[in-house]
DRENPA-3360 file (N, C-alpha, C; in nm, 2 decimals, always signed):
BEGIN
1 = MTFVRVDQ = +5.54/+0.67/+9.70/+5.57/+0.77/+9.58/+5.44/+0.87/+9.54 ~ +5.54/+1.01/+9.50/+5.44/+1.06/+9.44/+5.49/+1.14/+9.31 ~ +5.40/+1.18/+9.24/+5.43/+1.23/+9.11/+5.47/+1.39/+9.10 ~ +5.56/+1.45/+9.07/+5.54/+1.60/+9.08/+5.60/+1.64/+8.91 ~ +5.54/+1.73/+8.89/+5.57/+1.80/+8.74/+5.66/+1.98/+8.76 ~ +5.72/+1.98/+8.67/+5.82/+2.09/+8.72/+5.76/+2.18/+8.56 ~ +5.66/+2.30/+8.60/+5.60/+2.37/+8.52/+5.70/+2.49/+8.42 ~ +5.69/+2.53/+8.30/+5.77/+2.61/+8.27/+5.74/+2.71/+8.32;
9 = RFRGPERS = +5.72/+2.78/+8.40/+5.74/+2.88/+8.53/+5.89/+2.85/+8.58 ~ +5.88/+2.73/+8.62/+6.00/+2.71/+8.75/+6.12/+2.68/+8.63 ~ +6.14/+2.69/+8.56/+6.25/+2.66/+8.44/+6.37/+2.75/+8.48 ~ +6.52/+2.71/+8.46/+6.64/+2.78/+8.46/+6.67/+2.81/+8.35 ~ +6.77/+2.72/+8.30/+6.79/+2.72/+8.12/+6.61/+2.68/+8.04 ~ +6.65/+2.71/+7.99/+6.54/+2.72/+7.92/+6.43/+2.64/+7.88 ~ +6.52/+2.47/+7.87/+6.46/+2.37/+7.84/+6.45/+2.25/+7.98 ~ +6.48/+2.35/+8.08/+6.53/+2.21/+8.17/+6.47/+2.29/+8.30;
17 = GNGGYVAG = +6.47/+2.24/+8.45/+6.42/+2.31/+8.54/+6.53/+2.37/+8.63 ~ +6.51/+2.48/+8.70/+6.60/+2.59/+8.78/+6.64/+2.47/+8.92 ~ +6.79/+2.48/+8.91/+6.82/+2.36/+8.99/+6.78/+2.41/+9.14 ~ +6.78/+2.52/+9.18/+6.74/+2.55/+9.35/+6.58/+2.46/+9.39 ~ +6.50/+2.53/+9.26/+6.37/+2.46/+9.25/+6.35/+2.31/+9.29 ~ +6.40/+2.23/+9.18/+6.41/+2.09/+9.17/+6.51/+2.05/+9.32 ~ +6.58/+2.11/+9.34/+6.64/+2.03/+9.43/+6.57/+2.07/+9.60 ~ +6.48/+2.15/+9.57/+6.38/+2.17/+9.68/+6.26/+2.09/+9.71;
25 = LVGTALTG = +6.24/+2.05/+9.56/+6.12/+1.95/+9.57/+6.18/+1.81/+9.64 ~ +6.32/+1.75/+9.58/+6.39/+1.66/+9.68/+6.41/+1.66/+9.85 ~ +6.49/+1.78/+9.83/+6.53/+1.83/+9.98/+6.38/+1.81/+10.08 ~ +6.31/+1.88/+10.03/+6.18/+1.90/+10.17/+6.13/+1.75/+10.13 ~ +6.10/+1.67/+10.05/+6.06/+1.53/+10.06/+6.15/+1.47/+10.19 ~ +6.27/+1.51/+10.21/+6.39/+1.45/+10.27/+6.38/+1.50/+10.41 ~ +6.28/+1.60/+10.40/+6.34/+1.64/+10.54/+6.22/+1.55/+10.68 ~ +6.13/+1.51/+10.65/+6.08/+1.41/+10.74/+6.15/+1.27/+10.77;
33 = QLTDGQVP = +6.28/+1.29/+10.71/+6.36/+1.16/+10.72/+6.46/+1.19/+10.79 ~ +6.47/+1.32/+10.85/+6.56/+1.36/+10.90/+6.62/+1.37/+11.05 ~ +6.71/+1.31/+11.13/+6.75/+1.32/+11.26/+6.78/+1.44/+11.33 ~ +6.81/+1.49/+11.42/+6.87/+1.62/+11.50/+7.01/+1.60/+11.42 ~ +7.03/+1.67/+11.40/+7.19/+1.72/+11.34/+7.22/+1.67/+11.17 ~ +7.13/+1.66/+11.17/+7.15/+1.61/+10.99/+7.09/+1.72/+10.88 ~ +7.09/+1.74/+10.79/+7.04/+1.84/+10.67/+7.06/+1.74/+10.55 ~ +6.96/+1.81/+10.47/+6.94/+1.72/+10.28/+7.06/+1.78/+10.18;
41 = RVRLRMPP = +7.09/+1.68/+10.18/+7.18/+1.71/+10.00/+7.13/+1.66/+9.90 ~ +7.11/+1.76/+9.75/+7.05/+1.68/+9.68/+7.17/+1.71/+9.57 ~ +7.14/+1.56/+9.47/+7.25/+1.60/+9.42/+7.15/+1.59/+9.23 ~ +7.18/+1.68/+9.16/+7.12/+1.63/+9.05/+7.20/+1.63/+8.90 ~ +7.16/+1.51/+8.89/+7.18/+1.44/+8.80/+7.20/+1.44/+8.64 ~ +7.08/+1.53/+8.56/+7.06/+1.53/+8.47/+6.97/+1.69/+8.41 ~ +6.99/+1.71/+8.33/+6.89/+1.83/+8.35/+6.76/+1.80/+8.37 ~ +6.74/+1.85/+8.44/+6.55/+1.84/+8.51/+6.45/+1.84/+8.40;
49 = PLQKDLAL = +6.37/+1.77/+8.35/+6.26/+1.79/+8.23/+6.18/+1.87/+8.26 ~ +6.08/+1.94/+8.20/+6.00/+2.03/+8.21/+5.85/+1.95/+8.15 ~ +5.75/+1.98/+8.22/+5.62/+1.93/+8.17/+5.60/+1.80/+8.19 ~ +5.67/+1.75/+8.26/+5.63/+1.58/+8.26/+5.64/+1.55/+8.41 ~ +5.53/+1.42/+8.44/+5.52/+1.38/+8.51/+5.67/+1.30/+8.59 ~ +5.67/+1.33/+8.71/+5.85/+1.29/+8.75/+5.80/+1.21/+8.88 ~ +5.88/+1.09/+8.91/+5.84/+1.05/+9.05/+5.91/+1.07/+9.15 ~ +5.87/+1.09/+9.25/+5.93/+1.19/+9.39/+5.96/+1.08/+9.50;
57 = SAGSEGAA = +6.04/+0.99/+9.54/+5.99/+0.90/+9.68/+6.11/+0.94/+9.78 ~ +6.05/+0.91/+9.88/+6.14/+0.95/+9.98/+6.13/+0.83/+10.16 ~ +6.25/+0.80/+10.15/+6.27/+0.72/+10.32/+6.37/+0.74/+10.39 ~ +6.37/+0.63/+10.44/+6.48/+0.65/+10.53/+6.65/+0.60/+10.48 ~ +6.67/+0.58/+10.36/+6.76/+0.56/+10.27/+6.77/+0.68/+10.17 ~ +6.72/+0.79/+10.15/+6.75/+0.89/+10.11/+6.59/+0.90/+10.02 ~ +6.62/+1.00/+9.92/+6.51/+1.06/+9.80/+6.56/+1.01/+9.70 ~ +6.45/+1.02/+9.58/+6.49/+1.00/+9.42/+6.43/+1.07/+9.32;
65 = LTDGDELV = +6.43/+1.14/+9.26/+6.33/+1.18/+9.17/+6.38/+1.15/+9.04 ~ +6.28/+1.11/+8.96/+6.29/+0.98/+8.82/+6.22/+1.04/+8.75 ~ +6.23/+1.02/+8.63/+6.18/+1.02/+8.49/+6.19/+0.88/+8.44 ~ +6.10/+0.80/+8.44/+6.11/+0.67/+8.39/+6.21/+0.58/+8.48 ~ +6.31/+0.56/+8.35/+6.39/+0.51/+8.44/+6.51/+0.60/+8.45 ~ +6.54/+0.70/+8.42/+6.62/+0.80/+8.44/+6.63/+0.87/+8.60 ~ +6.77/+0.83/+8.62/+6.77/+0.95/+8.80/+6.81/+1.11/+8.77 ~ +6.68/+1.20/+8.79/+6.69/+1.31/+8.76/+6.77/+1.39/+8.90;
73 = ADGAAVDS = +6.74/+1.37/+9.01/+6.81/+1.39/+9.10/+6.81/+1.32/+9.21 ~ +6.91/+1.30/+9.32/+6.91/+1.19/+9.46/+6.86/+1.29/+9.56 ~ +6.87/+1.26/+9.69/+6.91/+1.34/+9.85/+6.92/+1.24/+9.91 ~ +7.00/+1.29/+10.04/+7.08/+1.25/+10.14/+7.10/+1.31/+10.25 ~ +7.09/+1.23/+10.31/+7.12/+1.33/+10.49/+7.29/+1.29/+10.50 ~ +7.30/+1.46/+10.53/+7.46/+1.44/+10.57/+7.47/+1.54/+10.72 ~ +7.56/+1.54/+10.77/+7.58/+1.61/+10.89/+7.59/+1.79/+10.89 ~ +7.49/+1.81/+10.97/+7.49/+1.96/+10.98/+7.59/+2.02/+10.98;
81 = GFLADATI = +7.69/+2.00/+11.00/+7.83/+2.03/+11.03/+7.88/+2.10/+10.89 ~ +7.82/+2.06/+10.76/+7.86/+2.07/+10.69/+7.84/+2.21/+10.65 ~ +7.76/+2.28/+10.70/+7.71/+2.41/+10.67/+7.77/+2.54/+10.78 ~ +7.87/+2.46/+10.85/+7.90/+2.55/+10.96/+7.98/+2.67/+10.89 ~ +8.07/+2.68/+10.83/+8.08/+2.80/+10.74/+7.98/+2.85/+10.64 ~ +7.87/+2.84/+10.59/+7.76/+2.86/+10.52/+7.72/+2.98/+10.54 ~ +7.70/+3.04/+10.68/+7.62/+3.18/+10.69/+7.74/+3.28/+10.67 ~ +7.68/+3.36/+10.56/+7.77/+3.50/+10.50/+7.71/+3.61/+10.61;
89 = DPVAPDEA = +7.79/+3.70/+10.66/+7.77/+3.83/+10.75/+7.66/+3.90/+10.69 ~ +7.55/+3.96/+10.79/+7.43/+4.01/+10.69/+7.49/+4.15/+10.67 ~ +7.42/+4.22/+10.58/+7.41/+4.37/+10.50/+7.31/+4.40/+10.53 ~ +7.31/+4.55/+10.48/+7.19/+4.62/+10.57/+7.08/+4.64/+10.41 ~ +6.95/+4.64/+10.39/+6.89/+4.63/+10.30/+6.91/+4.73/+10.19 ~ +6.94/+4.82/+10.24/+6.98/+4.94/+10.19/+7.10/+4.91/+10.08 ~ +7.23/+4.86/+10.11/+7.31/+4.79/+10.06/+7.27/+4.70/+9.96 ~ +7.22/+4.61/+10.00/+7.16/+4.49/+9.90/+7.09/+4.56/+9.82;
97 = RAAEAAYR = +7.01/+4.63/+9.83/+6.91/+4.74/+9.70/+7.05/+4.80/+9.58 ~ +7.10/+4.85/+9.64/+7.20/+4.90/+9.60/+7.30/+4.84/+9.47 ~ +7.31/+4.67/+9.52/+7.42/+4.62/+9.47/+7.33/+4.58/+9.34 ~ +7.21/+4.59/+9.35/+7.09/+4.53/+9.25/+7.17/+4.61/+9.09 ~ +7.20/+4.71/+9.10/+7.21/+4.80/+9.00/+7.28/+4.72/+8.92 ~ +7.43/+4.67/+8.98/+7.51/+4.61/+8.92/+7.52/+4.45/+8.88 ~ +7.40/+4.45/+8.90/+7.37/+4.28/+8.86/+7.38/+4.23/+8.72 ~ +7.48/+4.12/+8.68/+7.53/+4.16/+8.56/+7.46/+4.11/+8.49;
105 = GLQDHPFP = +7.35/+3.99/+8.55/+7.22/+3.93/+8.46/+7.12/+4.05/+8.37 ~ +7.16/+4.15/+8.39/+7.03/+4.28/+8.34/+7.10/+4.26/+8.21 ~ +7.25/+4.27/+8.17/+7.28/+4.29/+8.06/+7.27/+4.20/+7.98 ~ +7.36/+4.05/+8.03/+7.41/+3.92/+7.96/+7.39/+3.80/+8.06 ~ +7.27/+3.74/+8.06/+7.22/+3.60/+8.10/+7.24/+3.52/+8.08 ~ +7.26/+3.39/+8.07/+7.27/+3.29/+8.00/+7.17/+3.23/+7.99 ~ +7.08/+3.24/+8.13/+6.94/+3.19/+8.12/+6.86/+3.31/+8.16 ~ +6.81/+3.36/+8.04/+6.71/+3.52/+8.09/+6.60/+3.47/+8.17;
113 = NCFVCGPS = +6.49/+3.34/+8.13/+6.41/+3.31/+8.19/+6.40/+3.23/+8.36 ~ +6.53/+3.20/+8.39/+6.55/+3.13/+8.51/+6.43/+3.19/+8.59 ~ +6.37/+3.11/+8.67/+6.25/+3.12/+8.74/+6.36/+3.21/+8.88 ~ +6.41/+3.23/+8.95/+6.50/+3.28/+9.06/+6.59/+3.42/+9.02 ~ +6.59/+3.44/+8.89/+6.69/+3.57/+8.87/+6.69/+3.58/+8.75 ~ +6.60/+3.55/+8.64/+6.62/+3.57/+8.50/+6.52/+3.72/+8.47 ~ +6.56/+3.82/+8.44/+6.52/+3.95/+8.44/+6.37/+3.94/+8.29 ~ +6.36/+3.83/+8.25/+6.27/+3.80/+8.15/+6.17/+3.72/+8.16;
121 = NQAGLQLR = +6.15/+3.67/+8.31/+6.10/+3.58/+8.39/+5.97/+3.66/+8.50 ~ +5.87/+3.74/+8.44/+5.80/+3.82/+8.49/+5.71/+3.72/+8.60 ~ +5.70/+3.59/+8.58/+5.65/+3.52/+8.71/+5.74/+3.48/+8.81 ~ +5.89/+3.52/+8.78/+5.96/+3.45/+8.90/+6.00/+3.52/+9.03 ~ +6.09/+3.48/+9.09/+6.14/+3.55/+9.21/+6.17/+3.69/+9.16 ~ +6.23/+3.72/+9.05/+6.34/+3.85/+9.01/+6.45/+3.89/+9.13 ~ +6.51/+3.78/+9.16/+6.66/+3.82/+9.24/+6.71/+3.87/+9.17 ~ +6.84/+4.00/+9.20/+6.91/+4.04/+9.09/+7.05/+4.08/+9.20;
129 = PGPIGDGR = +7.10/+3.95/+9.21/+7.24/+3.93/+9.29/+7.35/+4.02/+9.24 ~ +7.39/+4.14/+9.32/+7.46/+4.24/+9.29/+7.63/+4.23/+9.35 ~ +7.71/+4.20/+9.29/+7.89/+4.22/+9.39/+7.87/+4.35/+9.47 ~ +7.92/+4.30/+9.59/+7.94/+4.36/+9.72/+8.09/+4.37/+9.73 ~ +8.19/+4.29/+9.66/+8.33/+4.28/+9.69/+8.38/+4.15/+9.76 ~ +8.48/+4.11/+9.74/+8.52/+4.00/+9.85/+8.46/+3.89/+9.78 ~ +8.41/+3.88/+9.70/+8.37/+3.74/+9.62/+8.18/+3.72/+9.65 ~ +8.14/+3.83/+9.72/+8.03/+3.81/+9.73/+7.93/+3.87/+9.66;
137 = TACTWQPA = +7.79/+3.86/+9.70/+7.67/+3.90/+9.61/+7.55/+3.95/+9.71 ~ +7.49/+4.05/+9.70/+7.35/+4.08/+9.78/+7.25/+4.12/+9.74 ~ +7.09/+4.13/+9.78/+7.03/+4.15/+9.68/+6.87/+4.12/+9.77 ~ +6.78/+4.20/+9.73/+6.66/+4.21/+9.81/+6.55/+4.12/+9.76 ~ +6.46/+4.08/+9.85/+6.36/+3.97/+9.81/+6.20/+4.01/+9.88 ~ +6.14/+4.03/+9.85/+5.98/+4.06/+9.88/+5.89/+3.94/+9.83 ~ +5.90/+3.81/+9.90/+5.82/+3.69/+9.83/+5.65/+3.74/+9.81 ~ +5.62/+3.70/+9.70/+5.46/+3.72/+9.66/+5.37/+3.59/+9.70;
145 = ADLATDGL = +5.29/+3.68/+9.71/+5.16/+3.57/+9.79/+5.13/+3.44/+9.75 ~ +5.15/+3.43/+9.61/+5.12/+3.25/+9.56/+5.26/+3.19/+9.60 ~ +5.36/+3.24/+9.66/+5.44/+3.13/+9.69/+5.45/+3.10/+9.85 ~ +5.33/+3.13/+9.94/+5.30/+3.06/+10.07/+5.20/+3.03/+10.08 ~ +5.17/+2.96/+10.19/+5.07/+2.87/+10.27/+5.04/+2.92/+10.40 ~ +4.97/+2.98/+10.44/+4.91/+3.06/+10.58/+4.99/+3.16/+10.59 ~ +5.05/+3.25/+10.47/+5.11/+3.36/+10.50/+5.25/+3.37/+10.51 ~ +5.34/+3.21/+10.53/+5.42/+3.21/+10.53/+5.48/+3.15/+10.40;
153 = VDELFLWA = +5.60/+3.17/+10.38/+5.67/+3.14/+10.22/+5.68/+2.99/+10.24 ~ +5.63/+2.92/+10.15/+5.68/+2.76/+10.14/+5.85/+2.74/+10.13 ~ +5.87/+2.59/+10.22/+6.02/+2.58/+10.24/+6.09/+2.55/+10.08 ~ +5.99/+2.50/+9.96/+6.05/+2.50/+9.86/+6.13/+2.63/+9.77 ~ +6.02/+2.69/+9.81/+6.12/+2.85/+9.75/+6.20/+2.91/+9.79 ~ +6.25/+2.86/+9.95/+6.32/+2.89/+10.05/+6.44/+2.85/+9.96 ~ +6.46/+2.68/+9.92/+6.57/+2.63/+9.87/+6.58/+2.74/+9.72 ~ +6.50/+2.75/+9.65/+6.48/+2.84/+9.53/+6.57/+2.97/+9.50;
161 = ALDCPGGW = +6.55/+3.02/+9.67/+6.58/+3.16/+9.67/+6.76/+3.12/+9.71 ~ +6.80/+3.06/+9.77/+6.93/+2.98/+9.79/+7.04/+2.99/+9.67 ~ +6.98/+2.98/+9.57/+7.02/+2.89/+9.42/+7.16/+3.01/+9.39 ~ +7.04/+3.10/+9.32/+7.15/+3.19/+9.24/+7.20/+3.32/+9.28 ~ +7.23/+3.33/+9.38/+7.28/+3.44/+9.48/+7.42/+3.41/+9.49 ~ +7.43/+3.24/+9.48/+7.54/+3.18/+9.50/+7.63/+3.18/+9.36 ~ +7.52/+3.15/+9.26/+7.59/+3.11/+9.11/+7.65/+3.21/+9.08 ~ +7.56/+3.38/+9.10/+7.61/+3.52/+9.06/+7.77/+3.58/+9.11;
169 = TIDLEGRP = +7.83/+3.48/+9.21/+7.95/+3.50/+9.30/+8.07/+3.44/+9.16 ~ +8.01/+3.36/+9.06/+8.08/+3.31/+8.97/+8.10/+3.38/+8.84 ~ +8.19/+3.40/+8.80/+8.21/+3.45/+8.62/+8.11/+3.44/+8.53 ~ +7.99/+3.40/+8.50/+7.90/+3.33/+8.46/+7.93/+3.34/+8.30 ~ +7.97/+3.45/+8.23/+8.00/+3.51/+8.13/+8.09/+3.44/+8.09 ~ +8.20/+3.40/+8.15/+8.40/+3.34/+8.14/+8.37/+3.18/+8.14 ~ +8.25/+3.18/+8.25/+8.24/+3.04/+8.31/+8.06/+2.99/+8.37 ~ +8.02/+2.99/+8.21/+7.86/+2.95/+8.24/+7.87/+2.82/+8.31;
177 = SVLGQLTA = +7.76/+2.82/+8.40/+7.74/+2.66/+8.51/+7.61/+2.64/+8.54 ~ +7.59/+2.56/+8.57/+7.47/+2.50/+8.65/+7.48/+2.40/+8.75 ~ +7.39/+2.45/+8.84/+7.38/+2.39/+8.97/+7.37/+2.22/+8.98 ~ +7.50/+2.16/+9.04/+7.53/+2.03/+9.02/+7.47/+1.95/+9.16 ~ +7.50/+2.04/+9.30/+7.48/+1.97/+9.43/+7.40/+2.12/+9.51 ~ +7.31/+2.08/+9.61/+7.26/+2.17/+9.68/+7.22/+2.12/+9.81 ~ +7.34/+2.16/+9.93/+7.30/+2.16/+10.05/+7.22/+2.25/+10.17 ~ +7.12/+2.23/+10.21/+7.06/+2.37/+10.29/+6.99/+2.34/+10.41;
185 = CIDARPQV = +6.94/+2.43/+10.49/+6.92/+2.43/+10.56/+6.80/+2.53/+10.62 ~ +6.69/+2.50/+10.64/+6.57/+2.58/+10.63/+6.56/+2.60/+10.83 ~ +6.60/+2.72/+10.85/+6.55/+2.78/+11.00/+6.45/+2.82/+10.99 ~ +6.39/+2.91/+10.96/+6.25/+2.99/+10.95/+6.17/+3.01/+10.77 ~ +6.03/+3.03/+10.78/+5.99/+3.09/+10.74/+5.94/+3.25/+10.68 ~ +5.95/+3.32/+10.62/+5.93/+3.46/+10.59/+5.77/+3.49/+10.57 ~ +5.74/+3.62/+10.57/+5.59/+3.63/+10.55/+5.60/+3.69/+10.41 ~ +5.47/+3.67/+10.36/+5.43/+3.74/+10.23/+5.47/+3.89/+10.26;
193 = GEECVALG = +5.57/+3.92/+10.12/+5.57/+4.05/+10.12/+5.68/+4.09/+10.21 ~ +5.73/+4.06/+10.27/+5.86/+4.08/+10.38/+6.04/+4.10/+10.35 ~ +6.06/+4.21/+10.35/+6.17/+4.20/+10.26/+6.26/+4.17/+10.35 ~ +6.36/+4.07/+10.30/+6.44/+3.96/+10.29/+6.56/+4.03/+10.24 ~ +6.65/+3.99/+10.29/+6.79/+3.98/+10.22/+6.88/+3.88/+10.20 ~ +6.94/+3.87/+10.07/+6.97/+3.70/+10.01/+7.15/+3.74/+9.98 ~ +7.23/+3.68/+10.02/+7.37/+3.67/+10.00/+7.41/+3.59/+9.96 ~ +7.53/+3.58/+9.84/+7.61/+3.50/+9.80/+7.72/+3.52/+9.80;
201 = RYLGEDGR = +7.81/+3.37/+9.82/+7.99/+3.38/+9.87/+8.04/+3.29/+9.75 ~ +8.14/+3.31/+9.70/+8.23/+3.27/+9.67/+8.32/+3.15/+9.71 ~ +8.34/+3.03/+9.73/+8.42/+2.98/+9.81/+8.52/+2.89/+9.73 ~ +8.55/+2.88/+9.60/+8.66/+2.81/+9.51/+8.63/+2.74/+9.43 ~ +8.73/+2.66/+9.37/+8.69/+2.58/+9.25/+8.74/+2.52/+9.16 ~ +8.76/+2.42/+9.10/+8.82/+2.27/+9.13/+8.79/+2.22/+8.96 ~ +8.86/+2.24/+8.88/+8.83/+2.20/+8.73/+8.71/+2.23/+8.71 ~ +8.59/+2.16/+8.65/+8.48/+2.20/+8.61/+8.39/+2.27/+8.74;
209 = KTFTASTL = +8.41/+2.24/+8.85/+8.29/+2.28/+8.98/+8.38/+2.38/+9.02 ~ +8.25/+2.47/+9.06/+8.27/+2.60/+9.14/+8.15/+2.55/+9.29 ~ +8.24/+2.63/+9.38/+8.20/+2.62/+9.51/+8.15/+2.73/+9.58 ~ +8.02/+2.71/+9.61/+7.96/+2.84/+9.68/+7.89/+2.86/+9.78 ~ +7.83/+2.97/+9.85/+7.74/+2.95/+9.97/+7.61/+3.07/+9.94 ~ +7.55/+3.05/+10.01/+7.46/+3.16/+10.00/+7.38/+3.17/+10.16 ~ +7.30/+3.30/+10.19/+7.26/+3.29/+10.32/+7.14/+3.41/+10.31 ~ +7.01/+3.37/+10.33/+6.88/+3.43/+10.37/+6.85/+3.48/+10.47;
217 = YDADGRVL = +6.82/+3.62/+10.48/+6.78/+3.68/+10.59/+6.64/+3.76/+10.62 ~ +6.58/+3.75/+10.74/+6.47/+3.84/+10.74/+6.50/+4.00/+10.75 ~ +6.38/+4.04/+10.75/+6.35/+4.16/+10.75/+6.45/+4.21/+10.92 ~ +6.47/+4.12/+11.00/+6.52/+4.18/+11.14/+6.65/+4.10/+11.14 ~ +6.65/+4.08/+11.01/+6.83/+4.04/+11.04/+6.83/+3.88/+11.08 ~ +6.75/+3.82/+11.07/+6.73/+3.66/+11.17/+6.79/+3.59/+11.04 ~ +6.87/+3.48/+11.07/+6.90/+3.39/+10.97/+6.78/+3.31/+10.91 ~ +6.69/+3.35/+10.79/+6.62/+3.23/+10.76/+6.64/+3.05/+10.73;
225 = ARAKHTWI = +6.78/+3.10/+10.61/+6.81/+2.97/+10.56/+6.94/+2.98/+10.49 ~ +7.02/+2.87/+10.49/+7.15/+2.90/+10.43/+7.22/+2.77/+10.36 ~ +7.31/+2.80/+10.31/+7.32/+2.69/+10.20/+7.47/+2.67/+10.14 ~ +7.52/+2.57/+10.06/+7.61/+2.57/+9.98/+7.62/+2.46/+9.86 ~ +7.69/+2.52/+9.76/+7.66/+2.46/+9.62/+7.79/+2.41/+9.59 ~ +7.74/+2.31/+9.46/+7.85/+2.31/+9.39/+7.79/+2.33/+9.22 ~ +7.83/+2.38/+9.15/+7.86/+2.42/+8.98/+7.92/+2.37/+8.93 ~ +7.87/+2.32/+8.80/+7.93/+2.25/+8.69/+7.95/+2.38/+8.56;
233 = TVDPAAFN = +8.10/+2.36/+8.52/+8.11/+2.47/+8.38/+8.01/+2.41/+8.31 ~ +7.93/+2.47/+8.19/+7.89/+2.39/+8.11/+7.88/+2.51/+7.99 ~ +7.84/+2.45/+7.87/+7.82/+2.52/+7.79/+7.65/+2.57/+7.75 ~ +7.62/+2.67/+7.76/+7.46/+2.72/+7.77/+7.40/+2.70/+7.63 ~ +7.44/+2.68/+7.54/+7.38/+2.64/+7.42/+7.38/+2.52/+7.40 ~ +7.40/+2.41/+7.48/+7.32/+2.31/+7.53/+7.22/+2.26/+7.58 ~ +7.17/+2.40/+7.69/+7.04/+2.37/+7.77/+6.94/+2.47/+7.68 ~ +6.98/+2.56/+7.63/+6.90/+2.64/+7.58/+6.87/+2.61/+7.39;
% end
């Protein structure tokens, strides 16, 4: 067991951690327990608290992030075939940059300080996933040096970058949502400053749940990471 802390920088809503970042804490802890053909799936069980020491444990039975007796998130190994349809066809960096101008979060963001896509969080990733048609979003990302070890971006931040490009395929004004589940596979790590392209795709919805996918490409068009998400419709006021 180790202890981790979600600093204010890594928030999503104002009073809780960014879902992709927190899922990455659990998912990367679980990676060493996986066998061939498995990927980690993380479920967020409550809004992840900020600025508290949280216990993180991982073993052959799965992983858990807890706040005292409360379960914040848990992770389990699932068959990698679940992500078979998660890879979104790439677009050129120029097209992704053009989409950023139509990023809806610039005008009316439910969580403007989100670590991944919040326009007000200058210490965040500053992703601006804009629509490109057919239920897809795209944006570029040049990872900063403080996200890396030995020049390569830490896997934790790739989990985070996979989060919001999927979320912005949802009508977040009419259907404000937070991440409930993230299943991800990290194939490679980009270099600091490398221009990457992040894509999201809407998959469907069922009641309060919405399903999306995302893919991250490097500057050479190679898949770095891919994911599928489940989002839960919420009242943003309850989180902010």
